[in-house]
C-alpha angles and dihedrals in degrees: 000000000000122000117245121277097224144003129051115348124182136201085245089058089052093046091050093050091051094044092239129147134194127027117345137168128208090248088065086071097057105149092344088139136015107274095035118108115256092210142357126042120356123190133189089250089063086071096060108128094000120145125198098235111210111197113220125188129174135175112283135172135197132191137175137181143189144137129268096346139101112263136190135203122178152108138261128198110199132209091247094056103263127138114219129191122215114212140166112341102017098282122141120215128182115256098226117228091002105090121146087258134048096243138063117288112286125199112253092001089146092063090094100039141072128202132210129185124191119196107236093182130224118350143144119250126186112256095020122124112262114239120230119228124004130324104251100181135008099191117122110233133201129009120058129340121273124242100033134096113250129188117247090219080104131043111266122208140177122187147155126229134187143162103244117222136138100001097311113158137175131195134182139168131205130196107219124203127184121197138181104256092216102047095028087222115146106235104178141013136188144160122242124193127197127195131179115185145160108263095182 
């Protein structure tokens, strides 16, 4: 729930929004969300229209197949908190109800978060499309490098691509973490698998 945009606002309102209990002070919320000061004076009016964004990640898999064409499978994490799936011919679509946070997309939500993806290589995950043929490569191509923290002030994506012919298949899996860029605390983790395969 987002705090009001005008009128009287209390410390209790702030505490409720952030799910805190007990005694708190405004400086406890330095940089807790985009738009809040990271140091210096904090006033209650700084909290107008602030939402306590709670990152949420879960295990997801995507697969796509075709014949004699270049195919893609991958994931994009957007600056406004959406999770998007890349399938087929390099098109991204929203994954409804499965954003990287538990609320509706919020403009500039990523300002206060960083993301890291580590390539875990080829693996079988329940519910994923099974690849046909052999895994020929488990590297994650395109997008940003794996293993480093990247600010979510830009969309971040990881994907596989391959020209499908004669049973060729590729599969990779990444572990994704999202952390608060101010506190450095990891707030959500998930595993994302990508498969491209020959469906002919």
